[in-house]
N, C-alpha and C positions, 0 to 999 in steps of 0.2 A: 402642765406643759412639759413635754419631754425635752431631753438635752438636744435632740435634733430640731425640735420646734424652736427652741431658744436660739440655736445657731443659725437656723434659716431666717428667723426674725431679724437678727443682727445683720446678716448678709443682705437681706432685702432692704433694711434701713440704709445700708451703705449704697446700694444700687439707687435708691430713691434720692439720696443726697447727690450722687454723681449725675443723675438725670437732671436735677435742678441746676447744677453747675453748667451742664451742657446746654440746657435751655437758655440760661442767662447769656452764655457766650454766643449762641446762635442768634439771639436777639440783638446782641451788641454788634455783630458783623455787618448787617445791613445799615446800621447807623453810621459806621465807618465808611462804607461804600457810598452812602448818601453825601457825606462830607467830601469825599473824593469828587463826586459829580458836581457839587457846589463849587469846589475849587476850580475844576476844569471850566465850568460855566463862567465864573468870575474872571478868569484869565483868558477866555477865548477872545479872539479878535472879532470885531464887528462883522467882517466879511467872511469869517470862517466859523462854522459851528463846532462846538466841542465834540470829540469822538468819545462816547461813553463806553461802548463795548469794544474791548481790545482782546481778540482771541489769543494773541501772543502772551498777554498778561495772564489770562486764564490758564494757558499751558504752563507758564512759569510757576504759578501757584500750585497746580496739580503735580508738577514734577517735584517741587520742594516738599510737598506733603508726602508723596510716595517715598522719596529718599529719606525723609525723617521718620517714617513709620517704623516702629519696632515690633509691631504685631500685638496681639495674635491675629488680627485681620490682615489679609494680604493687601499689597499696594493698590491693586485694582479696585478692591472693595472700598478702601479708604478714599480713593479718587472718586468713586461713584457717589459716596456720601457728600464729598465736598462739591461735586458738580451740582447736586441737589441744593445744597446750601447757597451756592453762588447764584 
């Protein structure tokens, strides 16, 4: 194995580890969203159904993500990923 092959193997191992972390967090997010839905449902008044989708909350999340982004992906690209996750 050449030096390049060794270096690439290490970098690919690092990418694989990051991918697993991302997968774990992506899987964790809908669980949190489900708990939000359950809390809304539990506290909704009998004559009013809970509102689950709130576009203003989605916009707030996307704004925060874009403002917190340090790159190398641009803000719009990061927002696009988060829209898919949500």
